[in-house]
C-alpha positions in Angstrom: -16.3 -22.1 0.6 -12.8 -20.8 1.3 -10.1 -23.1 2.4 -7.0 -21.0 1.7 -7.0 -17.2 2.0 -4.0 -15.4 0.6 -3.0 -12.1 2.3 -0.3 -10.2 0.4 1.6 -7.8 2.7 4.2 -5.2 2.1 5.3 -4.6 5.7 3.0 -1.6 6.2 0.4 -1.2 9.0 -2.1 -0.3 6.3 -1.6 -3.6 4.4 -2.0 -5.4 7.7 -5.6 -4.1 8.0 -6.5 -6.8 5.5 -5.7 -9.3 8.2 -8.8 -8.3 10.2 -11.0 -9.4 7.3 -9.0 -12.5 6.5 -9.1 -13.6 10.1 -12.9 -13.3 10.3 -13.3 -15.3 7.1 -10.8 -17.9 8.2 -12.7 -18.4 11.5 -16.0 -18.6 9.6 -14.9 -21.1 7.0 -12.2 -22.9 9.0 -9.7 -21.7 6.4 -5.9 -21.4 6.4 -4.4 -18.0 6.1 -1.3 -17.7 3.8 0.7 -14.6 4.6 2.7 -13.6 1.5 5.3 -10.9 0.9 7.2 -10.0 -2.2 10.5 -8.2 -1.5 10.8 -6.0 -4.6 13.9 -6.6 -6.7 14.9 -3.4 -8.5 17.0 -3.2 -11.7 19.9 -0.8 -12.1 20.0 0.8 -15.5 23.1 2.2 -17.1 24.1 1.9 -20.7 21.7 -0.5 -22.5 24.2 -3.4 -22.2 24.5 -2.8 -18.5 21.2 -3.7 -17.0 21.9 -5.5 -13.8 19.6 -6.7 -11.0 20.1 -5.1 -7.7 20.6 -8.0 -5.3 18.5 -7.8 -2.2 20.8 -7.9 0.8 20.5 -10.4 3.6 19.3 -7.8 6.1 16.3 -6.9 4.0 15.4 -10.5 3.4 15.8 -11.4 7.1 13.7 -8.4 8.1 10.9 -9.6 5.8 11.1 -13.1 7.1 11.0 -11.9 10.7 8.0 -9.7 10.0 6.1 -12.6 8.5 7.1 -15.0 11.3 6.0 -12.5 13.9 2.6 -12.0 12.3 2.1 -15.7 11.7 2.9 -16.4 15.4 0.3 -13.8 16.6 -2.4 -15.4 14.4 -1.5 -18.9 15.5 -1.9 -17.9 19.1 -5.5 -17.0 18.3 -6.1 -20.5 17.0 -5.8 -19.9 13.3 -3.9 -22.1 10.8 -1.3 -19.9 9.2 1.6 -20.3 6.8 4.0 -17.6 5.5 5.9 -17.3 2.3 8.4 -14.8 1.0 9.5 -14.2 -2.6 12.0 -11.9 -4.1 11.1 -10.4 -7.5 10.7 -7.1 -9.3 7.1 -7.8 -10.5 5.2 -7.8 -7.2 1.7 -8.0 -8.7 2.6 -10.8 -11.0 4.2 -12.8 -8.1 1.0 -12.4 -6.1 -1.2 -13.6 -9.0 1.2 -16.5 -9.7 1.5 -17.5 -6.1 -2.3 -17.4 -5.6 -2.6 -20.0 -8.4 0.3 -22.1 -7.2 -0.9 -22.3 -3.6 -4.5 -23.1 -4.5 -5.8 -19.9 -2.8 -9.5 -19.6 -2.9 -9.5 -15.9 -2.1 -7.0 -13.0 -2.1 -7.6 -10.4 0.7 -5.6 -7.2 0.4 -5.8 -3.5 1.0 -5.4 -0.7 -1.4 -3.2 2.1 -0.2 -5.6 4.7 -1.6 -3.0 6.6 -3.7 -4.3 8.7 -6.5 -3.1 11.2 -9.0 0.6 11.4 -9.7 1.6 9.2 -6.8 -0.4 6.3 -8.2 0.9 7.0 -11.7 4.6 7.0 -10.6 4.3 4.1 -8.1 1.7 2.1 -9.9 -1.0 0.2 -8.1 -0.2 -3.4 -7.1 -3.8 -3.8 -5.9 -5.2 -2.6 -9.2 -2.9 -4.9 -11.2 -3.9 -7.9 -9.1 -7.6 -6.9 -9.3 -7.6 -6.7 -13.1 -5.4 -9.7 -13.8 -5.9 -12.4 -11.2 -8.2 -15.3 -11.8 -8.6 -15.9 -8.0 -11.5 -14.0 -6.3 -10.4 -10.9 -4.5 -11.6 -9.0 -1.5 -10.1 -5.5 -1.9 -10.3 -3.4 1.3 -10.0 0.3 0.7 -8.8 2.2 3.8 -7.7 5.8 4.0 -4.5 6.6 5.8 
């Protein structure tokens, strides 16, 4: 049923909780796990004619690559097929949705951070955007901090 399971991660321990579910599904269906992280690119706004992208520095990119490589290695030691992919973009949810399509993922497994109220309004909800816009089936794991 599932051959490719996409697990979007943001580097937090909470997001990694989705791996427990993805791992069990991968074992059951002999599926590949695709670890995916979007390093957010932020724009700097000045005068209207001075909108510039803030370039992600090499340290931030290297840290994200190391993080994904480390997680992939742990999962591979447990006998799972794992690949890891990193993208840099300011639209995290859109990148997750697009990559799910591009990679042929059969399922997206991700955690919601459980934010509510003003925090959710200010930060937005990547999980909510993915849930309401993706064509790929989603297993959304809600965990409290």
